[in-house]
NURO-65907 format. One record per residue (C-alpha): residue number from 1; x, y, z. Coordinates in steps of 0.2 Angstrom, whole numbers, plus 5000, padded with zeros to 4 digits. Example, Ala and Ser with C-alpha at 12.3 -4.5 7.8 and 13.67 -1.06 7.14 Angstrom:
residues 2
 num    X    Y    Z
   1 5062 4978 5039
   2 5068 4995 5036
//
This chain:
residues 605
 num    X    Y    Z
   1 4963 4836 5003
   2 4968 4830 5020
   3 4963 4838 5036
   4 4972 4849 5047
   5 4988 4843 5055
   6 4986 4845 5074
   7 4998 4858 5083
   8 5003 4844 5096
   9 5009 4833 5082
  10 5020 4848 5076
  11 5027 4850 5093
  12 5032 4832 5095
  13 5039 4832 5077
  14 5050 4847 5081
  15 5056 4840 5098
  16 5061 4823 5090
  17 5069 4830 5074
  18 5087 4838 5076
  19 5088 4853 5065
  20 5106 4852 5063
  21 5105 4835 5054
  22 5092 4842 5042
  23 5102 4857 5037
  24 5119 4848 5037
  25 5112 4836 5024
  26 5110 4851 5013
  27 5124 4864 5017
  28 5141 4861 5026
  29 5140 4867 5043
  30 5155 4871 5055
  31 5155 4870 5074
  32 5155 4888 5082
  33 5154 4888 5100
  34 5136 4881 5106
  35 5130 4883 5088
  36 5134 4879 5070
  37 5138 4891 5056
  38 5138 4892 5037
  39 5137 4904 5023
  40 5118 4908 5021
  41 5110 4898 5007
  42 5097 4911 5005
  43 5108 4926 5000
  44 5126 4929 4993
  45 5138 4932 5006
  46 5157 4930 5009
  47 5159 4926 5027
  48 5146 4915 5037
  49 5132 4924 5045
  50 5120 4909 5045
  51 5119 4900 5062
  52 5109 4884 5067
  53 5105 4882 5086
  54 5104 4863 5092
  55 5097 4870 5109
  56 5083 4882 5102
  57 5081 4871 5086
  58 5080 4885 5073
  59 5092 4893 5061
  60 5095 4911 5059
  61 5104 4922 5046
  62 5111 4939 5054
  63 5113 4945 5036
  64 5097 4943 5028
  65 5086 4939 5042
  66 5081 4922 5036
  67 5074 4912 5051
  68 5064 4897 5056
  69 5062 4879 5062
  70 5067 4863 5052
  71 5050 4864 5044
  72 5052 4881 5038
  73 5070 4876 5032
  74 5063 4863 5021
  75 5050 4875 5014
  76 5062 4888 5009
  77 5077 4877 5005
  78 5069 4862 4996
  79 5054 4873 4992
  80 5041 4862 4999
  81 5023 4866 5004
  82 5020 4865 5023
  83 5011 4847 5023
  84 5025 4840 5012
  85 5038 4847 5023
  86 5029 4840 5038
  87 5028 4822 5029
  88 5047 4823 5025
  89 5052 4826 5043
  90 5039 4814 5050
  91 5047 4801 5038
  92 5064 4804 5046
  93 5059 4799 5063
  94 5046 4786 5059
  95 5030 4796 5063
  96 5014 4795 5053
  97 5006 4812 5051
  98 4989 4813 5058
  99 4975 4823 5050
 100 4961 4831 5061
 101 4944 4824 5054
 102 4954 4809 5047
 103 4959 4807 5029
 104 4941 4803 5022
 105 4944 4817 5009
 106 4962 4811 5005
 107 4969 4796 4997
 108 4978 4784 5009
 109 4997 4785 5010
 110 4999 4767 5004
 111 4988 4771 4988
 112 4998 4786 4984
 113 5014 4777 4985
 114 5008 4764 4973
 115 5000 4778 4962
 116 5016 4788 4961
 117 5024 4771 4956
 118 5013 4768 4941
 119 5014 4786 4935
 120 5034 4784 4935
 121 5032 4768 4926
 122 5021 4776 4913
 123 5034 4789 4910
 124 5048 4776 4907
 125 5035 4767 4894
 126 5033 4784 4885
 127 5052 4786 4885
 128 5055 4769 4878
 129 5041 4771 4865
 130 5049 4788 4859
 131 5066 4779 4856
 132 5056 4767 4845
 133 5046 4779 4835
 134 5056 4789 4821
 135 5041 4801 4818
 136 5040 4807 4836
 137 5059 4808 4836
 138 5059 4819 4820
 139 5045 4830 4828
 140 5057 4835 4843
 141 5072 4836 4832
 142 5062 4848 4821
 143 5058 4859 4835
 144 5076 4859 4839
 145 5077 4850 4855
 146 5094 4842 4858
 147 5095 4825 4866
 148 5101 4832 4883
 149 5085 4843 4884
 150 5074 4828 4880
 151 5082 4818 4894
 152 5081 4832 4906
 153 5062 4833 4904
 154 5059 4815 4902
 155 5049 4818 4885
 156 5041 4803 4878
 157 5028 4796 4865
 158 5012 4788 4867
 159 5009 4774 4854
 160 4995 4776 4841
 161 4986 4761 4849
 162 4971 4760 4861
 163 4979 4749 4874
 164 4997 4751 4872
 165 5000 4757 4890
 166 4986 4747 4897
 167 4994 4730 4889
 168 5011 4735 4898
 169 5006 4741 4914
 170 4988 4735 4918
 171 4993 4717 4920
 172 4980 4714 4934
 173 4964 4721 4941
 174 4974 4731 4955
 175 4986 4740 4942
 176 4972 4743 4930
 177 4964 4752 4944
 178 4978 4762 4947
 179 4980 4767 4929
 180 4963 4774 4929
 181 4965 4782 4946
 182 4981 4791 4938
 183 4971 4797 4923
 184 4980 4786 4911
 185 4966 4776 4905
 186 4948 4778 4904
 187 4933 4766 4904
 188 4923 4765 4888
 189 4904 4763 4885
 190 4906 4744 4886
 191 4916 4744 4902
 192 4932 4740 4894
 193 4948 4752 4898
 194 4957 4761 4885
 195 4973 4773 4884
 196 4969 4791 4885
 197 4985 4797 4877
 198 4987 4790 4859
 199 4999 4795 4846
 200 5005 4810 4855
 201 5022 4817 4861
 202 5022 4816 4880
 203 5027 4829 4893
 204 5029 4822 4911
 205 5022 4834 4924
 206 5032 4833 4941
 207 5028 4839 4958
 208 5039 4849 4970
 209 5048 4833 4975
 210 5052 4827 4957
 211 5038 4814 4957
 212 5028 4811 4941
 213 5010 4816 4945
 214 5003 4819 4927
 215 5006 4821 4909
 216 5003 4833 4895
 217 5002 4826 4877
 218 5003 4836 4861
 219 4998 4831 4844
 220 5011 4831 4830
 221 4999 4836 4816
 222 4987 4851 4816
 223 4972 4840 4812
 224 4974 4826 4825
 225 4962 4832 4838
 226 4965 4844 4852
 227 4982 4852 4851
 228 4986 4848 4870
 229 4978 4835 4881
 230 4982 4835 4900
 231 4979 4822 4913
 232 4963 4824 4922
 233 4962 4830 4941
 234 4968 4815 4952
 235 4972 4811 4970
 236 4989 4818 4966
 237 4986 4831 4952
 238 4977 4847 4954
 239 4982 4858 4939
 240 4977 4874 4948
 241 4991 4870 4960
 242 5005 4864 4949
 243 5017 4872 4937
 244 5025 4863 4923
 245 5045 4863 4924
 246 5046 4870 4942
 247 5056 4855 4947
 248 5068 4858 4933
 249 5070 4877 4938
 250 5074 4872 4955
 251 5087 4859 4949
 252 5095 4872 4938
 253 5100 4884 4952
 254 5100 4883 4971
 255 5094 4901 4973
 256 5080 4905 4960
 257 5082 4924 4955
 258 5067 4925 4945
 259 5053 4915 4936
 260 5046 4917 4919
 261 5028 4911 4917
 262 5024 4906 4899
 263 5009 4897 4892
 264 5016 4881 4883
 265 5027 4866 4886
 266 5037 4870 4871
 267 5039 4887 4876
 268 5047 4882 4893
 269 5058 4869 4886
 270 5065 4881 4873
 271 5069 4894 4885
 272 5078 4882 4896
 273 5088 4874 4881
 274 5093 4892 4875
 275 5100 4898 4891
 276 5085 4904 4902
 277 5081 4889 4914
 278 5069 4899 4925
 279 5053 4896 4913
 280 5037 4887 4920
 281 5019 4886 4912
 282 5002 4883 4920
 283 4993 4868 4914
 284 4980 4873 4902
 285 4972 4885 4914
 286 4973 4903 4920
 287 4985 4908 4933
 288 4977 4904 4950
 289 4980 4911 4967
 290 4988 4894 4972
 291 4999 4897 4957
 292 5004 4914 4962
 293 5009 4909 4980
 294 5019 4895 4973
 295 5029 4906 4962
 296 5032 4919 4976
 297 5037 4905 4987
 298 5052 4901 4975
 299 5057 4918 4971
 300 5053 4936 4974
 301 5052 4942 4955
 302 5040 4934 4943
 303 5038 4938 4925
 304 5023 4934 4915
 305 5025 4932 4897
 306 5010 4932 4885
 307 5005 4935 4867
 308 5002 4953 4864
 309 4984 4950 4856
 310 4967 4952 4865
 311 4967 4934 4872
 312 4985 4937 4879
 313 4980 4952 4888
 314 4965 4944 4895
 315 4976 4930 4902
 316 4988 4943 4909
 317 4973 4952 4918
 318 4968 4935 4926
 319 4986 4933 4932
 320 4984 4951 4940
 321 4969 4946 4949
 322 4977 4931 4956
 323 4994 4940 4960
 324 4988 4955 4969
 325 4982 4947 4985
 326 5000 4939 4986
 327 5010 4955 4984
 328 5018 4956 5000
 329 5033 4968 5002
 330 5048 4963 4993
 331 5038 4954 4979
 332 5038 4960 4961
 333 5028 4955 4946
 334 5031 4961 4928
 335 5022 4958 4911
 336 5030 4955 4894
 337 5019 4955 4879
 338 5027 4948 4863
 339 5023 4954 4845
 340 5009 4946 4835
 341 5013 4929 4829
 342 5027 4927 4840
 343 5028 4915 4856
 344 5043 4913 4868
 345 5049 4897 4857
 346 5050 4907 4842
 347 5057 4923 4849
 348 5072 4915 4858
 349 5077 4905 4843
 350 5078 4921 4833
 351 5085 4932 4846
 352 5094 4921 4858
 353 5095 4922 4877
 354 5103 4940 4876
 355 5087 4946 4865
 356 5075 4939 4876
 357 5084 4946 4892
 358 5083 4963 4883
 359 5064 4960 4881
 360 5062 4956 4900
 361 5071 4972 4906
 362 5058 4981 4897
 363 5043 4972 4904
 364 5029 4981 4911
 365 5028 4982 4930
 366 5012 4976 4937
 367 5006 4993 4944
 368 5008 5000 4926
 369 4999 4986 4918
 370 4985 4987 4932
 371 4981 5005 4929
 372 4982 5004 4910
 373 4969 4990 4910
 374 4958 4999 4923
 375 4958 5015 4914
 376 4952 5008 4897
 377 4936 5016 4892
 378 4937 5029 4906
 379 4940 5047 4904
 380 4950 5054 4918
 381 4947 5071 4912
 382 4929 5071 4920
 383 4924 5069 4938
 384 4913 5054 4933
 385 4928 5046 4925
 386 4939 5047 4940
 387 4925 5041 4951
 388 4923 5026 4940
 389 4941 5022 4940
 390 4942 5023 4960
 391 4926 5011 4960
 392 4935 4999 4948
 393 4950 4998 4959
 394 4943 4999 4976
 395 4940 4980 4979
 396 4956 4974 4970
 397 4967 4986 4980
 398 4959 4981 4996
 399 4964 4963 4993
 400 4983 4969 4993
 401 4992 4965 5009
 402 4997 4980 5020
 403 5013 4987 5015
 404 5023 4998 5004
 405 5016 4991 4987
 406 4998 4994 4993
 407 5002 5011 4998
 408 5010 5015 4981
 409 4995 5008 4972
 410 4983 5020 4983
 411 4996 5034 4979
 412 4995 5032 4960
 413 4976 5031 4962
 414 4976 5047 4971
 415 4986 5056 4959
 416 4976 5049 4944
 417 4959 5053 4952
 418 4962 5068 4963
 419 4949 5060 4975
 420 4953 5063 4993
 421 4940 5057 5007
 422 4928 5050 4994
 423 4941 5037 4990
 424 4944 5032 5007
 425 4925 5030 5009
 426 4925 5017 4995
 427 4938 5006 5004
 428 4935 4992 5016
 429 4933 4996 5034
 430 4950 4988 5038
 431 4959 5000 5025
 432 4950 5016 5029
 433 4960 5022 5044
 434 4977 5019 5036
 435 4971 5025 5019
 436 4964 5042 5025
 437 4981 5046 5033
 438 4991 5041 5018
 439 4980 5051 5007
 440 4981 5067 5018
 441 4999 5065 5018
 442 4999 5063 4999
 443 4988 5078 4996
 444 4999 5089 5007
 445 5014 5083 4997
 446 5005 5088 4981
 447 5001 5105 4988
 448 5019 5107 4992
 449 5016 5108 5010
 450 5033 5105 5020
 451 5023 5100 5036
 452 5016 5084 5027
 453 5015 5071 5041
 454 5027 5056 5041
 455 5018 5039 5041
 456 5016 5031 5057
 457 5025 5016 5062
 458 5018 5000 5069
 459 5024 4996 5086
 460 5031 4978 5088
 461 5032 4967 5104
 462 5046 4972 5116
 463 5052 4988 5106
 464 5055 5002 5119
 465 5049 5020 5113
 466 5061 5035 5114
 467 5064 5039 5132
 468 5064 5021 5138
 469 5051 5012 5147
 470 5055 5000 5161
 471 5039 4991 5162
 472 5040 4987 5144
 473 5059 4981 5146
 474 5052 4969 5159
 475 5039 4962 5147
 476 5052 4961 5134
 477 5064 4951 5145
 478 5050 4939 5150
 479 5045 4936 5133
 480 5063 4933 5128
 481 5066 4921 5142
 482 5050 4911 5139
 483 5053 4910 5120
 484 5069 4903 5123
 485 5064 4892 5137
 486 5045 4887 5135
 487 5046 4875 5150
 488 5048 4890 5162
 489 5029 4892 5159
 490 5026 4877 5170
 491 5033 4887 5185
 492 5020 4901 5182
 493 5003 4895 5189
 494 4989 4906 5183
 495 4979 4917 5186
 496 4992 4930 5183
 497 4988 4948 5190
 498 4998 4956 5177
 499 4985 4952 5163
 500 4977 4969 5168
 501 4993 4978 5165
 502 4992 4991 5152
 503 5008 4989 5144
 504 5013 4985 5126
 505 5018 4966 5125
 506 5008 4960 5140
 507 4994 4951 5129
 508 5007 4942 5119
 509 5016 4937 5136
 510 5000 4930 5142
 511 4996 4921 5126
 512 5014 4913 5126
 513 5011 4907 5144
 514 4994 4899 5139
 515 5002 4891 5124
 516 5017 4884 5133
 517 5006 4877 5147
 518 4993 4870 5135
 519 5007 4862 5124
 520 5021 4856 5136
 521 5031 4848 5121
 522 5032 4864 5112
 523 5051 4871 5110
 524 5057 4888 5103
 525 5056 4882 5086
 526 5038 4877 5088
 527 5033 4894 5096
 528 5041 4903 5081
 529 5031 4892 5069
 530 5015 4896 5078
 531 5018 4915 5076
 532 5026 4914 5059
 533 5012 4922 5049
 534 5007 4935 5062
 535 5012 4953 5065
 536 5022 4948 5081
 537 5033 4935 5071
 538 5047 4947 5067
 539 5049 4954 5084
 540 5049 4936 5091
 541 5062 4931 5080
 542 5073 4945 5085
 543 5070 4940 5103
 544 5074 4922 5099
 545 5092 4925 5095
 546 5096 4937 5109
 547 5110 4930 5120
 548 5103 4927 5138
 549 5119 4923 5148
 550 5116 4911 5163
 551 5112 4893 5167
 552 5093 4887 5165
 553 5091 4888 5184
 554 5096 4906 5186
 555 5087 4911 5170
 556 5071 4903 5177
 557 5073 4913 5193
 558 5075 4929 5182
 559 5059 4924 5173
 560 5049 4922 5189
 561 5056 4938 5196
 562 5050 4947 5180
 563 5033 4941 5182
 564 5033 4947 5200
 565 5039 4964 5195
 566 5024 4965 5182
 567 5012 4960 5196
 568 5018 4974 5207
 569 5017 4986 5192
 570 4999 4980 5190
 571 4995 4983 5208
 572 5003 5001 5207
 573 4993 5004 5191
 574 4977 5000 5201
 575 4983 5011 5215
 576 4985 5025 5203
 577 4968 5022 5195
 578 4959 5022 5212
 579 4969 5038 5218
 580 4963 5047 5202
 581 4945 5042 5203
 582 4945 5047 5221
 583 4951 5065 5217
 584 4939 5066 5203
 585 4923 5058 5209
 586 4926 5049 5225
 587 4927 5030 5230
 588 4914 5018 5235
 589 4917 5009 5252
 590 4923 4994 5243
 591 4935 5003 5233
 592 4942 5013 5248
 593 4945 4996 5256
 594 4954 4989 5241
 595 4965 5005 5240
 596 4970 5003 5259
 597 4974 4985 5255
 598 4985 4989 5241
 599 4994 5003 5249
 600 4998 4992 5264
 601 5004 4978 5254
 602 5015 4990 5244
 603 5023 4997 5261
 604 5026 4979 5267
 605 5037 4976 5251
//
């Protein structure tokens, strides 16, 4: 894989790309004052609440809260991974993406371009071969696939020859090397190349940009070798990170409401043809964490469909282990187990889309399947059995991101085990504080105690507590001004006295100042991108869309005045500290002198 993309390059990219152009190519925008507006592409609405700001270079939906830079828009709308979104935007403005540490572990961009080209040519070769082979055509017809479906998935056939593909595409040493690099041909013991796929119906595998990156081949007779043969790992194909038919799912609907994960190519294609175009499949491997993240990047609801036998339930549990660390709030996972001898292909042919939909509505929620699996061979009627369950669940629950889902999983475990503080003791140190409070509250509820404490809420940057806080309001205003005008940081020369001010939001303001001074090209979108995955991100997004009336010059004066106010509050804080210490234990001579100086300076003001 390539190295990390430098922050300075991302700043330059966001400064050169116009987000209005990026968004307008995908959804119609209308001018609305200084900004542009549209109906939000990320949720259903009748009136436009989605705005794009050319001055701040970000989009924001006042309905669903969707927000981000041009990078985030491509990730959410085109469903690209971060590096792919960067590459896409860089190509628009003629920039080459640099990677820290070079690209020694990644293929050169020109080589990848050639590789994608030869893979696409291979797909076309297999499609032509299908049109010339009655046996392969009869196989797909026998499986009930119509011509439109075959075309949509680019299905093909690999001829029953050792060098059919090589003879057509490997016309010189360079092209033969590309075929080998793409996992299409292999070198034999005598050094000659031969086709890997022979006498198999072929399923092209596409990446998130619709490019052919690999193939799956299936035998047409039971005794003709392994049932499925997939391309090996290549510079553009890593099976643990790709999902068959995800491209087709995204083409079927702009907003993907759910994804159904099944095990085979034919299962996927049958579901699409019979009215459920939300099916994907892993590529001959168990569900990985990369798969889980990719699934949830495309929608919040994922259904895993497996056979109901022992192997199917083991595969489902491996999916659980991969999904749990990705279960942030709002995401849901369900598990559907089919009757013995059935698979999604056979079920949807017998019951149709409506029958399959009914099965999906009765799918088992992740939490229910999790505890059913963990309780196997455990007697919860005994203290030892309950302790065993708690120990089994400790590490897995510890890996769930903080939020309502993890709280619910702990609550269920509390109900099942009746273990109070001993459960908290088994958790990781990061979890103990929150878990103990939650468990105490839950036990108070179980006892029927009306005084059960409400869960504490996390403070966010710039949010004033009840009763108001002038100091925090000043910090909030300074953060908002700097966020919307990062260049203001150049007028704030360090060191800053208010670094010592004990006010919520001050550390964030200091970090923003340092970031803006270190990266002078950064804009509002770049700042939000920097904080996107952090706890402060949500609060900053709210401040970024505040209406701050005034011209840039007056706003800069307001920003400088706010920093001056914070410096004065810091001086008053120090005065209060020294006065309190004087009353409690007295002051050293140096501290007395400092207090006199501070009081004199305050009186002058």
